[in-house]
Backbone bond lengths (Angstrom), bond angles and torsions (degrees), N, CA, C in turn:
res aa  C-N    CA-C-N  psi(-1)  N-CA   C-N-CA  omega(-1)  CA-C   N-CA-C  phi
1 M - - - 1.424 - - 1.587 106.61 -
2 R 1.401 112.26 126.38 1.434 117.13 -177.92 1.554 108.56 -69.63
3 G 1.322 117.45 131.66 1.512 115.54 173.98 1.512 110.46 91.03
4 S 1.338 120.32 -0.83 1.423 120.43 176.76 1.475 111.22 -67.24
5 P 1.423 115.77 138.72 1.415 115.81 177.12 1.584 116.30 -79.70
6 Y 1.353 116.17 -2.58 1.430 123.52 -178.82 1.508 111.33 -89.01
7 H 1.302 114.91 150.52 1.466 122.68 -178.77 1.464 113.23 -58.35
8 R 1.310 117.09 164.18 1.475 117.69 175.18 1.513 107.14 -75.38
9 P 1.379 115.59 146.82 1.464 115.31 -172.46 1.469 107.64 -66.53
10 V 1.343 116.10 139.91 1.427 125.41 -179.39 1.537 111.50 -81.46
11 L 1.309 122.60 139.90 1.437 124.08 175.03 1.532 110.85 48.42
12 L 1.294 117.48 46.44 1.500 121.89 -174.38 1.517 110.99 -62.34
13 D 1.293 118.71 -51.81 1.478 122.35 -175.55 1.532 108.64 -65.27
14 E 1.334 117.28 -39.67 1.434 117.17 -176.28 1.639 110.34 -73.41
15 V 1.316 117.19 -32.77 1.527 121.24 175.29 1.428 106.91 -59.42
16 L 1.338 119.31 -49.29 1.544 121.62 -177.13 1.377 113.52 -65.60
17 R 1.366 116.77 -35.05 1.506 122.34 -178.19 1.600 109.92 -64.39
18 F 1.344 110.71 -43.83 1.459 114.25 -179.10 1.550 117.73 -83.09
19 L 1.371 111.61 -29.64 1.523 115.60 -172.57 1.459 108.86 -82.01
20 F 1.357 119.27 -40.80 1.437 118.00 -167.28 1.438 114.25 -81.98
21 T 1.367 117.79 129.71 1.466 122.10 -178.02 1.600 109.04 -130.81
22 T 1.273 119.08 -31.53 1.427 118.26 -178.21 1.492 108.90 -152.86
23 A 1.319 115.63 140.81 1.495 126.88 -175.96 1.521 112.05 -70.15
24 D 1.249 116.73 -17.83 1.491 121.07 -174.46 1.455 111.79 -101.30
25 G 1.288 119.27 4.26 1.500 123.20 -169.20 1.622 110.02 -87.94
26 V 1.373 108.36 162.05 1.439 120.58 166.36 1.503 111.86 -93.58
27 Y 1.306 116.66 121.44 1.504 120.61 177.71 1.558 110.62 -112.24
28 V 1.350 114.57 145.32 1.457 120.23 179.43 1.465 107.35 -111.01
29 D 1.380 116.17 123.52 1.502 122.73 167.03 1.445 105.58 -97.21
30 A 1.404 118.42 98.27 1.438 120.48 -175.67 1.508 115.41 -76.01
31 T 1.350 118.12 -8.22 1.458 121.93 -177.73 1.532 104.42 -136.98
32 L 1.306 119.21 70.07 1.422 123.81 -167.49 1.518 116.29 -56.38
33 G 1.251 114.90 -39.53 1.532 120.14 -175.49 1.522 108.47 55.01
34 G 1.274 115.52 -134.42 1.408 123.13 -177.21 1.551 111.42 -83.93
35 G 1.379 118.44 -1.49 1.460 122.73 177.16 1.519 114.61 89.06
36 G 1.337 120.81 15.77 1.471 118.34 -175.78 1.408 118.27 -68.74
37 H 1.419 116.06 -40.04 1.495 116.29 170.87 1.363 113.97 -67.74
38 A 1.307 127.35 -32.66 1.444 130.62 179.84 1.456 109.77 -71.20
39 E 1.297 121.40 -35.45 1.438 129.73 176.14 1.431 113.11 -58.27
40 S 1.300 118.29 -40.25 1.423 126.13 177.50 1.548 117.20 -80.39
41 L 1.353 112.56 -28.86 1.509 117.54 179.33 1.552 112.49 -80.59
42 L 1.318 115.96 -32.43 1.536 121.89 -174.62 1.515 111.16 -57.41
43 P 1.330 120.81 -44.65 1.469 120.26 -174.89 1.552 112.75 -69.06
44 R 1.378 116.42 -12.82 1.456 119.30 179.51 1.569 110.54 -85.14
45 L 1.352 114.54 -11.76 1.494 120.09 -172.65 1.583 107.07 -94.03
46 S 1.339 110.27 155.75 1.442 118.72 176.23 1.521 108.73 -83.65
47 S 1.342 116.27 -175.47 1.490 121.28 -179.68 1.555 110.77 -63.53
48 S 1.373 114.27 -23.47 1.442 121.13 -177.80 1.534 109.64 -87.50
49 G 1.285 118.21 -17.17 1.453 119.85 -176.76 1.634 110.78 -73.36
50 H 1.261 113.67 159.64 1.497 112.70 -175.08 1.616 107.39 -156.18
51 V 1.310 112.82 148.53 1.529 118.37 176.57 1.499 106.58 -118.90
52 I 1.321 117.57 130.67 1.473 120.99 169.12 1.527 108.74 -113.37
53 G 1.359 114.55 121.97 1.390 122.90 -174.70 1.504 114.31 -105.73
54 F 1.302 121.23 127.64 1.452 127.19 175.58 1.530 109.69 -106.50
55 D 1.308 115.49 141.83 1.527 119.26 162.38 1.466 112.85 -164.48
56 A 1.298 116.21 138.36 1.526 123.52 -173.05 1.542 108.48 -77.10
57 D 1.295 116.77 -13.87 1.456 124.44 -174.76 1.521 109.49 -93.90
58 A 1.255 120.45 115.38 1.544 120.27 -177.78 1.514 106.13 -66.38
59 D 1.367 122.04 -37.01 1.473 121.61 -178.59 1.534 110.72 -59.57
60 A 1.309 114.79 -37.92 1.506 118.39 -179.80 1.491 107.73 -64.84
61 I 1.417 117.78 -43.93 1.428 117.44 -174.67 1.512 112.00 -62.73
62 E 1.372 115.62 -34.60 1.467 120.04 177.52 1.518 112.42 -68.15
63 A 1.310 117.31 -40.79 1.459 123.47 179.53 1.443 108.48 -63.31
64 A 1.379 117.21 -46.60 1.463 119.61 -179.60 1.546 114.15 -65.85
65 R 1.353 114.08 -31.08 1.466 118.70 -178.40 1.563 112.36 -64.06
66 L 1.410 112.83 -37.64 1.405 118.58 179.22 1.544 109.09 -75.65
67 R 1.390 117.89 -35.17 1.438 117.98 -175.37 1.444 113.23 -73.45
68 L 1.398 117.96 -24.92 1.433 124.32 -170.96 1.472 111.50 -113.30
69 S 1.364 116.79 12.91 1.447 121.73 -173.46 1.618 111.31 -64.58
70 A 1.309 115.82 -26.93 1.500 119.22 176.78 1.507 115.58 -62.57
71 F 1.276 119.40 -22.90 1.395 127.62 -176.53 1.541 114.53 -86.03
72 G 1.298 110.67 -7.17 1.499 117.10 175.54 1.556 118.22 55.14
73 D 1.407 114.92 -126.68 1.422 119.57 -177.97 1.487 113.87 -85.55
74 R 1.285 116.64 13.89 1.495 121.01 175.97 1.537 109.98 -88.63
75 V 1.342 114.23 1.72 1.484 124.64 -177.63 1.495 107.61 -126.31
76 T 1.389 118.84 131.14 1.397 125.12 170.09 1.487 108.69 -119.17
77 L 1.359 119.14 121.28 1.489 120.18 -171.54 1.531 104.73 -116.05
78 L 1.379 117.88 133.48 1.460 122.62 -175.27 1.432 110.22 -133.90
79 H 1.326 112.42 123.90 1.532 121.71 170.86 1.440 111.40 -70.95
80 R 1.226 122.03 70.64 1.542 125.19 -173.03 1.489 109.29 -149.95
81 N 1.366 116.82 142.46 1.513 121.60 174.54 1.496 109.28 -65.08
82 F 1.278 120.56 150.35 1.406 128.45 174.94 1.608 114.86 -66.94
83 E 1.247 114.08 -6.11 1.490 117.65 173.01 1.518 111.10 -71.92
84 F 1.259 116.41 -13.05 1.576 123.23 178.26 1.570 108.28 -102.93
85 L 1.226 117.12 21.86 1.506 118.07 -174.32 1.558 111.78 -59.43
86 Q 1.419 117.75 -55.38 1.365 118.41 -175.95 1.523 114.74 -63.41
87 A 1.331 116.48 -43.26 1.484 121.74 -177.74 1.563 109.17 -65.95
88 T 1.400 118.60 -35.04 1.379 119.40 176.25 1.538 116.82 -67.52
89 L 1.342 112.30 -38.20 1.449 116.13 176.73 1.523 110.98 -63.25
90 A 1.346 111.93 -43.86 1.450 115.10 176.69 1.570 115.30 -57.91
91 E 1.341 112.34 -40.44 1.497 115.39 172.16 1.450 116.19 -56.59
92 L 1.307 114.33 -38.28 1.438 124.01 -178.77 1.617 114.40 -82.08
93 K 1.335 106.66 1.94 1.528 113.53 -176.92 1.547 116.22 60.74
94 I 1.304 113.49 34.22 1.474 115.46 179.27 1.539 105.34 -109.04
95 D 1.299 114.88 122.82 1.430 124.63 -175.07 1.573 110.43 -81.62
96 A 1.317 119.25 -41.54 1.461 124.61 -170.28 1.498 108.91 -152.27
97 V 1.283 114.22 147.00 1.544 121.57 177.64 1.467 112.16 -123.34
98 A 1.365 117.16 162.41 1.383 123.01 -175.64 1.490 113.17 -85.40
99 G 1.285 118.90 -22.57 1.453 127.15 175.67 1.453 117.15 -167.69
100 V 1.292 113.99 154.62 1.466 123.83 172.85 1.454 110.59 -128.75
101 F 1.453 114.07 132.39 1.423 119.75 -176.48 1.432 110.88 -122.42
102 F 1.338 122.31 135.69 1.426 130.61 177.23 1.464 109.98 -126.23
103 D 1.436 114.46 123.32 1.478 120.49 171.12 1.438 105.85 -117.62
104 L 1.394 117.33 99.28 1.481 118.01 -163.06 1.540 114.78 -85.09
105 G 1.310 113.39 179.56 1.491 114.80 179.84 1.452 116.13 87.68
106 V 1.368 113.24 -162.94 1.527 118.74 -179.94 1.493 108.33 -110.34
107 S 1.238 116.74 143.96 1.531 123.16 -179.39 1.515 108.20 -79.69
108 S 1.415 108.67 156.79 1.474 114.25 175.01 1.548 112.88 -60.37
109 F 1.334 118.57 -32.07 1.351 122.11 -178.87 1.616 110.44 -66.40
110 Q 1.437 115.12 -41.62 1.408 116.90 178.76 1.482 109.89 -63.97
111 L 1.371 119.74 -40.03 1.441 118.83 178.15 1.374 118.27 -63.56
112 D 1.410 116.16 -33.61 1.467 123.10 178.59 1.611 114.54 -85.66
113 A 1.272 114.79 -29.88 1.457 117.31 -171.10 1.486 109.46 -60.96
114 P 1.317 121.67 139.66 1.494 122.14 179.80 1.492 111.52 -77.96
115 G 1.311 115.01 144.24 1.496 121.21 -176.32 1.380 120.21 85.41
116 K 1.314 119.57 -1.05 1.451 116.93 -179.82 1.575 109.56 -101.03
117 G 1.200 125.38 -7.54 1.402 132.20 165.37 1.592 114.78 61.78
118 F 1.348 111.77 37.09 1.437 113.43 -177.93 1.539 113.92 -97.91
119 S 1.323 115.15 -20.77 1.481 118.09 -170.20 1.524 112.23 -107.63
120 F 1.429 114.19 139.85 1.474 117.56 168.32 1.471 116.52 -76.00
121 R 1.301 116.57 -5.21 1.478 116.79 175.81 1.473 115.52 -87.70
122 A 1.258 120.15 -3.90 1.516 126.49 169.59 1.503 113.24 -111.91
123 D 1.346 115.75 164.40 1.397 123.89 -178.28 1.584 103.92 -117.42
124 E 1.343 114.84 96.73 1.450 119.88 179.28 1.473 110.92 -154.25
125 R 1.231 116.15 171.54 1.621 123.81 -175.37 1.493 104.22 -59.08
126 L 1.397 114.27 133.96 1.387 124.95 174.03 1.671 107.37 -60.68
127 D 1.299 115.47 122.65 1.533 116.69 -176.83 1.547 107.48 -143.27
128 M 1.352 116.38 -80.92 1.488 118.17 174.99 1.498 115.39 75.40
129 R 1.391 121.47 1.01 1.427 122.43 178.89 1.594 111.39 -76.36
130 M 1.309 115.36 133.88 1.384 120.70 177.15 1.553 110.18 -71.28
131 S 1.389 112.81 -35.59 1.391 121.14 177.70 1.593 108.63 -121.81
132 R 1.302 115.28 129.37 1.492 117.50 -179.93 1.503 112.47 -70.57
133 S 1.314 121.93 -9.44 1.365 124.42 -177.27 1.529 111.63 -83.51
134 Q 1.328 121.35 -14.42 1.498 123.50 177.49 1.492 109.56 -80.72
135 P 1.397 117.11 143.05 1.412 119.05 -177.26 1.503 117.84 -71.92
136 L 1.469 116.42 -39.36 1.441 117.54 -174.04 1.508 112.06 -75.13
137 D 1.346 115.72 134.44 1.513 117.50 175.87 1.567 106.31 -131.15
138 A 1.305 116.63 174.55 1.488 120.28 -176.34 1.562 111.01 -70.12
139 R 1.234 122.35 -23.04 1.414 127.13 177.20 1.465 110.16 -66.13
140 T 1.340 114.31 -40.72 1.444 121.63 -178.82 1.575 110.41 -67.67
141 V 1.419 109.67 -44.64 1.523 114.33 -176.17 1.605 105.97 -62.43
142 V 1.298 116.38 -47.66 1.521 122.61 -170.37 1.545 107.47 -65.48
143 N 1.326 119.80 -37.14 1.389 123.19 -172.69 1.551 117.40 -93.57
144 E 1.348 114.30 -20.17 1.474 116.93 -169.82 1.522 114.55 -119.84
145 Y 1.452 115.57 -21.01 1.457 115.31 175.48 1.435 112.47 -67.25
146 S 1.299 116.16 150.89 1.562 119.12 171.95 1.496 112.41 -69.62
147 E 1.329 116.71 161.85 1.439 120.64 -174.27 1.552 107.56 -59.15
148 K 1.339 117.74 -36.41 1.440 119.77 -177.01 1.495 113.33 -70.76
149 A 1.350 112.19 -42.42 1.474 121.32 178.28 1.623 107.55 -59.83
150 L 1.306 116.05 -45.83 1.450 120.22 -179.74 1.502 110.32 -59.77
151 A 1.297 117.35 -51.87 1.383 124.35 178.65 1.552 113.40 -53.72
152 D 1.276 110.92 -42.67 1.579 118.03 -177.11 1.589 106.75 -69.97
153 V 1.365 119.37 -40.85 1.478 119.76 172.94 1.483 112.69 -59.02
154 I 1.318 118.78 -49.80 1.418 121.88 -177.03 1.552 113.36 -66.90
155 W 1.258 116.64 -29.11 1.392 118.29 171.81 1.435 119.56 -77.51
156 R 1.338 113.17 -44.60 1.546 122.04 -174.60 1.507 108.97 -70.57
157 Y 1.368 120.23 -42.26 1.408 116.48 -172.70 1.536 112.42 -111.51
158 G 1.342 118.41 -2.62 1.440 121.89 172.70 1.497 113.89 -113.11
159 E 1.402 118.69 -19.31 1.408 126.00 -176.24 1.534 110.52 54.28
160 E 1.329 116.02 34.94 1.379 124.56 178.80 1.529 113.11 -80.07
161 R 1.294 122.54 117.89 1.470 121.43 -173.36 1.493 114.20 -69.78
162 M 1.296 115.72 -20.63 1.521 119.73 178.53 1.525 113.01 -98.03
163 S 1.357 116.55 30.65 1.430 120.21 -167.58 1.533 109.50 -65.22
164 R 1.312 118.89 -37.51 1.407 125.45 -175.29 1.557 110.70 -65.03
165 R 1.402 112.67 -51.19 1.448 116.62 177.64 1.509 111.33 -63.07
166 I 1.274 120.12 -37.17 1.532 118.75 178.47 1.400 110.42 -66.37
167 A 1.370 119.17 -44.32 1.563 119.69 175.44 1.428 111.72 -59.06
168 A 1.345 119.95 -44.00 1.484 117.77 -178.73 1.502 113.39 -66.17
169 E 1.326 117.16 -29.53 1.532 116.11 177.90 1.441 110.40 -77.76
170 I 1.433 121.64 -36.33 1.361 122.67 172.54 1.551 113.36 -53.51
171 V 1.277 117.13 -48.14 1.406 126.15 178.57 1.597 116.51 -58.50
172 R 1.383 108.28 -41.85 1.502 120.03 175.90 1.536 109.50 -62.58
173 R 1.308 114.61 -46.14 1.548 119.68 -172.66 1.568 105.07 -72.00
174 R 1.336 119.62 -42.48 1.502 116.99 -174.88 1.475 112.02 -71.46
175 Q 1.260 121.40 -16.15 1.441 121.86 174.45 1.521 111.07 -63.91
176 R 1.280 119.23 -26.93 1.429 126.56 179.12 1.453 111.31 -83.04
177 S 1.315 118.25 -48.37 1.393 126.96 175.98 1.482 112.81 -160.95
178 P 1.431 119.78 151.27 1.523 119.52 -179.55 1.491 111.89 -60.47
179 I 1.362 114.59 145.61 1.396 122.10 174.86 1.519 106.90 -89.78
180 E 1.329 113.64 109.33 1.474 120.66 -170.42 1.576 114.34 -100.81
181 T 1.335 119.22 -29.20 1.397 119.46 -172.11 1.524 118.66 -125.38
182 T 1.246 117.49 166.25 1.488 120.68 -178.64 1.444 112.17 -64.76
183 A 1.438 118.31 -34.35 1.451 121.00 -179.09 1.556 107.62 -67.75
184 Q 1.366 119.70 -42.84 1.420 117.39 177.89 1.541 113.72 -59.31
185 L 1.320 116.08 -44.56 1.419 117.42 -179.00 1.579 111.00 -65.97
186 A 1.402 120.17 -36.83 1.355 125.21 174.79 1.509 111.15 -60.45
187 A 1.328 115.15 -39.48 1.491 116.47 179.21 1.553 113.21 -69.70
188 I 1.262 113.87 -33.13 1.478 116.41 175.13 1.573 110.55 -62.48
189 V 1.346 115.67 -46.76 1.469 119.96 -178.10 1.465 109.14 -62.22
190 K 1.364 115.94 -42.62 1.535 117.63 176.83 1.444 112.74 -60.00
191 H 1.286 120.28 -47.99 1.444 125.76 175.38 1.452 115.03 -51.22
192 T 1.410 115.87 -35.93 1.453 121.77 -176.96 1.496 115.64 -82.98
193 V 1.388 115.41 -41.57 1.472 118.57 -170.58 1.520 113.30 -103.60
194 G 1.371 117.18 -13.91 1.425 122.32 -178.76 1.537 110.93 80.45
195 E 1.343 116.47 -172.29 1.432 121.41 -171.87 1.544 114.22 -83.48
196 R 1.303 118.25 -33.54 1.425 120.58 -163.71 1.524 112.46 -59.02
197 F 1.418 114.59 -45.13 1.469 117.65 -179.77 1.473 109.58 -113.34
198 L 1.317 121.14 30.84 1.436 120.47 -171.01 1.584 112.33 -66.09
199 I 1.364 116.76 -53.79 1.415 115.67 178.52 1.488 121.01 -50.38
200 K 1.273 114.52 -44.28 1.456 121.34 173.60 1.517 113.72 -57.64
201 S 1.353 113.68 -49.43 1.399 120.48 178.06 1.447 116.18 -61.66
202 L 1.326 115.41 -43.85 1.503 118.83 173.27 1.498 111.29 -61.38
203 A 1.305 120.78 -42.65 1.470 120.19 176.81 1.479 112.68 -59.79
204 R 1.292 116.99 -40.21 1.533 121.81 -177.53 1.601 106.40 -69.63
205 V 1.292 117.46 -46.15 1.489 116.39 -176.17 1.520 112.18 -63.07
206 F 1.333 113.00 -46.88 1.508 118.57 177.96 1.544 110.93 -66.28
207 Q 1.244 117.68 -34.53 1.550 116.72 174.66 1.467 111.44 -63.05
208 A 1.396 117.04 -45.44 1.412 122.42 -178.13 1.478 115.16 -59.00
209 L 1.377 114.66 -42.33 1.448 123.89 177.78 1.557 110.54 -65.25
210 R 1.291 114.98 -43.55 1.441 119.81 -178.99 1.623 109.28 -62.35
211 I 1.363 116.40 -49.37 1.437 121.79 176.18 1.510 113.27 -52.90
212 E 1.447 115.97 -46.25 1.381 119.95 -179.85 1.521 110.92 -64.42
213 V 1.304 119.01 -47.50 1.422 122.81 -174.17 1.472 109.24 -60.26
214 N 1.279 119.59 -43.25 1.480 124.37 -173.47 1.554 113.43 -93.86
215 N 1.231 116.37 -4.20 1.552 126.44 -179.81 1.534 106.76 51.45
216 E 1.323 114.08 53.25 1.488 122.89 -166.79 1.515 112.94 -67.22
217 L 1.345 118.89 -44.45 1.338 121.45 -172.33 1.476 112.98 -71.48
218 E 1.362 116.97 -42.26 1.427 121.88 179.99 1.470 109.20 -64.70
219 R 1.272 114.80 -40.57 1.555 122.61 -178.98 1.550 105.62 -62.00
220 L 1.313 118.10 -45.60 1.464 124.48 -179.38 1.521 109.56 -56.81
221 Q 1.337 114.31 -50.10 1.515 117.12 -176.91 1.558 110.23 -58.80
222 H 1.407 111.91 -44.46 1.572 114.91 -179.97 1.472 110.35 -62.00
223 A 1.388 116.24 -41.64 1.452 116.02 -174.00 1.501 113.08 -70.70
224 L 1.347 118.58 -32.37 1.509 119.61 177.83 1.447 111.77 -65.71
225 V 1.297 114.95 -37.12 1.521 119.40 179.21 1.525 107.08 -66.73
226 Q 1.365 120.77 -43.17 1.467 120.77 177.68 1.523 111.93 -65.57
227 A 1.376 118.44 -35.12 1.388 121.18 178.82 1.567 111.32 -60.44
228 L 1.334 111.92 -41.05 1.477 116.57 -179.88 1.491 110.69 -60.62
229 A 1.387 113.53 -37.55 1.479 119.82 -177.66 1.494 115.45 -70.18
230 V 1.400 120.22 -27.24 1.382 123.85 -175.25 1.507 114.98 -104.51
231 V 1.315 118.07 -11.09 1.435 119.72 -176.77 1.617 106.03 -77.68
232 Q 1.280 115.74 133.90 1.502 117.40 -179.96 1.571 114.29 -77.72
233 R 1.222 121.19 163.45 1.507 121.33 176.92 1.506 110.84 -55.93
234 G 1.252 114.60 126.92 1.554 120.28 -176.42 1.465 112.97 87.63
235 G 1.347 119.10 -3.49 1.494 123.58 179.51 1.572 105.68 -85.51
236 R 1.234 109.73 163.24 1.560 118.74 -173.58 1.543 113.04 -118.11
237 I 1.372 114.24 148.30 1.445 121.34 163.89 1.489 107.65 -115.25
238 V 1.368 118.76 130.29 1.464 123.14 -177.84 1.616 105.01 -126.20
239 V 1.217 116.12 134.55 1.456 124.30 -178.52 1.495 114.37 -133.64
240 I 1.295 118.80 126.66 1.381 122.54 172.16 1.543 109.26 -110.97
241 S 1.311 118.46 120.45 1.482 123.06 177.94 1.444 107.51 -116.22
242 Y 1.431 110.68 164.01 1.484 119.95 -175.46 1.459 115.17 -124.46
243 H 1.388 119.32 -5.26 1.443 117.74 167.38 1.375 109.73 -146.23
244 S 1.448 118.47 173.06 1.438 122.54 -167.53 1.473 112.50 -66.55
245 L 1.306 117.75 -28.56 1.514 116.67 -176.83 1.475 113.96 -65.92
246 E 1.364 112.55 -44.38 1.480 117.26 179.67 1.519 110.64 -66.85
247 D 1.425 112.60 -45.63 1.448 116.22 179.35 1.513 116.09 -56.52
248 R 1.371 117.07 -40.43 1.374 124.46 -179.15 1.587 108.68 -58.94
249 I 1.338 114.46 -46.84 1.421 118.94 -178.73 1.545 116.19 -60.38
250 V 1.419 111.46 -43.66 1.442 119.22 169.87 1.554 115.59 -55.69
251 K 1.381 108.79 -51.43 1.512 112.46 -178.88 1.416 113.62 -60.64
252 E 1.345 118.84 -40.39 1.500 119.99 -179.17 1.463 114.51 -69.85
253 T 1.410 116.55 -35.51 1.385 122.48 -179.60 1.418 108.87 -63.27
254 F 1.318 118.33 -52.12 1.553 124.95 177.84 1.459 110.49 -57.95
255 K 1.322 119.57 -43.95 1.452 125.09 -175.00 1.557 107.31 -63.52
256 Q 1.314 117.21 -45.55 1.504 116.47 -179.53 1.491 109.89 -67.08
257 A 1.342 118.75 -42.19 1.530 120.05 -175.26 1.598 110.16 -64.70
258 A 1.378 114.08 -27.61 1.555 122.25 -174.61 1.525 108.27 -93.45
259 A 1.337 123.20 2.62 1.356 122.50 -171.15 1.568 105.55 -79.02
260 S 1.386 111.97 144.11 1.500 114.42 -179.17 1.627 105.27 -108.50
261 F 1.251 123.80 -4.37 1.413 126.85 171.98 1.574 109.66 -149.76
262 R 1.327 113.93 158.97 1.438 125.68 167.51 1.486 114.35 -113.01
263 P 1.321 121.33 124.33 1.454 121.70 -177.79 1.541 107.10 -60.18
264 S 1.368 117.16 133.09 1.433 122.89 178.24 1.534 113.31 -69.08
265 G 1.299 114.40 -28.86 1.488 120.43 -178.41 1.540 110.33 87.08
266 N 1.342 117.18 9.04 1.346 121.39 177.73 1.545 110.09 -141.21
267 K 1.447 115.66 125.57 1.460 119.18 -173.88 1.524 113.96 -65.27
268 L 1.339 113.27 -19.38 1.541 117.45 179.84 1.507 110.30 -88.19
269 I 1.300 120.80 -13.30 1.497 122.29 -177.00 1.592 107.42 -110.44
270 P 1.311 118.47 125.11 1.412 120.10 174.84 1.539 115.57 -56.16
271 D 1.412 115.99 149.67 1.374 117.40 174.09 1.450 114.87 -58.33
272 I 1.309 116.12 155.48 1.447 122.01 -175.11 1.529 112.68 -88.33
273 P 1.309 120.73 114.87 1.471 121.91 -177.45 1.571 109.05 -63.86
274 L 1.301 114.43 146.24 1.459 122.82 175.35 1.457 115.94 -131.63
275 Q 1.278 122.46 157.73 1.424 124.48 173.10 1.458 112.62 -96.72
276 P 1.321 122.11 105.25 1.509 122.81 -174.81 1.494 108.49 -63.21
277 T 1.280 114.96 140.25 1.516 122.59 175.22 1.566 113.59 -101.59
278 L 1.311 116.27 -13.96 1.519 122.53 178.37 1.449 111.94 -133.63
279 K 1.352 112.09 152.80 1.456 123.39 168.57 1.450 107.63 -117.07
280 I 1.404 115.98 123.20 1.462 121.59 -176.78 1.558 109.33 -78.68
281 L 1.210 116.01 124.41 1.535 123.63 -177.06 1.548 110.59 -92.97
282 T 1.342 117.55 -14.84 1.475 116.27 -173.98 1.539 103.81 -129.23
283 R 1.415 117.22 102.47 1.428 116.54 -179.17 1.501 109.31 -65.45
284 K 1.274 119.36 -35.02 1.423 123.23 177.46 1.520 104.79 -123.53
285 P 1.370 121.84 152.37 1.433 121.36 -177.46 1.549 110.66 -66.94
286 V 1.327 114.13 140.80 1.494 119.21 -179.26 1.623 107.56 -80.53
287 E 1.233 117.74 133.40 1.476 122.28 177.05 1.495 115.46 -115.21
288 A 1.208 120.52 160.32 1.480 123.40 -175.45 1.499 106.03 -72.63
289 S 1.363 108.14 154.76 1.546 118.43 -179.24 1.521 106.70 -68.93
290 D 1.369 118.92 164.41 1.397 121.42 177.35 1.529 112.78 -61.18
291 R 1.352 118.92 -30.09 1.366 128.48 -176.70 1.485 106.84 -70.48
292 E 1.358 117.37 -50.73 1.464 122.74 -179.44 1.572 111.79 -58.32
293 K 1.361 114.56 -44.82 1.447 122.85 171.40 1.492 116.00 -48.06
294 R 1.352 109.52 -48.74 1.401 113.70 179.70 1.528 117.27 -66.56
295 N 1.404 111.13 -38.70 1.487 116.76 -178.31 1.575 114.77 -85.16
296 N 1.320 116.32 -19.67 1.394 120.61 178.12 1.545 114.79 -137.36
297 P 1.346 115.00 93.58 1.454 119.97 -172.49 1.576 113.23 -53.45
298 R 1.278 120.22 -31.38 1.470 121.48 -177.93 1.531 104.80 -64.66
299 A 1.328 128.68 -23.26 1.363 125.94 -178.58 1.389 116.00 -78.12
300 R 1.399 120.73 -8.78 1.448 123.85 -174.83 1.536 112.82 -57.13
301 S 1.372 114.36 -44.39 1.416 120.56 -175.86 1.544 117.04 -97.09
302 A 1.356 114.12 5.14 1.444 119.51 -174.31 1.491 114.45 -74.53
303 K 1.262 116.53 133.95 1.490 127.84 176.00 1.418 110.01 -124.40
304 L 1.358 120.29 128.76 1.412 125.07 -175.05 1.640 106.17 -115.00
305 R 1.262 112.90 124.56 1.562 118.48 168.06 1.523 111.09 -120.77
306 A 1.277 114.80 149.14 1.563 120.32 -174.13 1.445 106.95 -146.36
307 A 1.319 112.25 142.16 1.560 120.72 179.11 1.537 107.51 -144.48
308 E 1.405 114.02 153.91 1.386 120.76 -176.34 1.542 106.41 -117.23
309 R 1.384 114.28 137.86 1.430 121.92 176.35 1.504 113.08 -68.51
310 T 1.312 121.03 131.13 1.454 119.77 -173.18 1.544 107.70 -110.73
């Protein structure tokens, strides 16, 4: 869509190649964003085909509503987190779908949009909530978590090696006055780590806080299990992740569902046979071409994994 504030869809051709199996199917875009992937999928579908889009961000839903308006009632847009995937489909009386797609992380629009408090490049109130209806925000985490809890969040979700020093400095500064803005937090990180690795450390700290605020990894685990339950035989699950924590969850979930045996844990007892429920279609994650990486910076860290329901 010309003039859309959302980023260009990442790995678009690859997503369509793995996700699309039947023109008459119902497909779920669990992370709708501006609707770019859905916009390219819909013309491939017949009049019986349908796309259901989920997004926790009300602004994303409105942007997608405009972008996809030409498709009329072949699209259902829901201001809802993907953790409610299975329950929502049950409400809609949909028993099975042909595919579920996840494009994880935060969109370029969310990073750049004023007032959302995701980016260290702006100076605004610490927020980072995907949905404004949820109570926990980044300001609360930064100002109310204990030093140990802060350090654990920054290390676990950001893999930042100076997590303890950063947490200690945050606690020291907030004792004088609350830390209210992204610029204040960025200044604390800069004071702690110095200039050399500043951008990477800022990205890790802000990523960690965003994941904590939105409970992203636990919600992803729950949603993947639900996707397995609702995808019909021969249907596909396609996931794009942008950091190792997400990718690890996707990889392990697919691996477990595709396993044909479970180790017994005892050399004298045979392994336990299992009935696989998935066939993994991507032995290694699919990455963007060099050309796409040059033209779309968001694609540089993208990894796509796909699997088919058996």
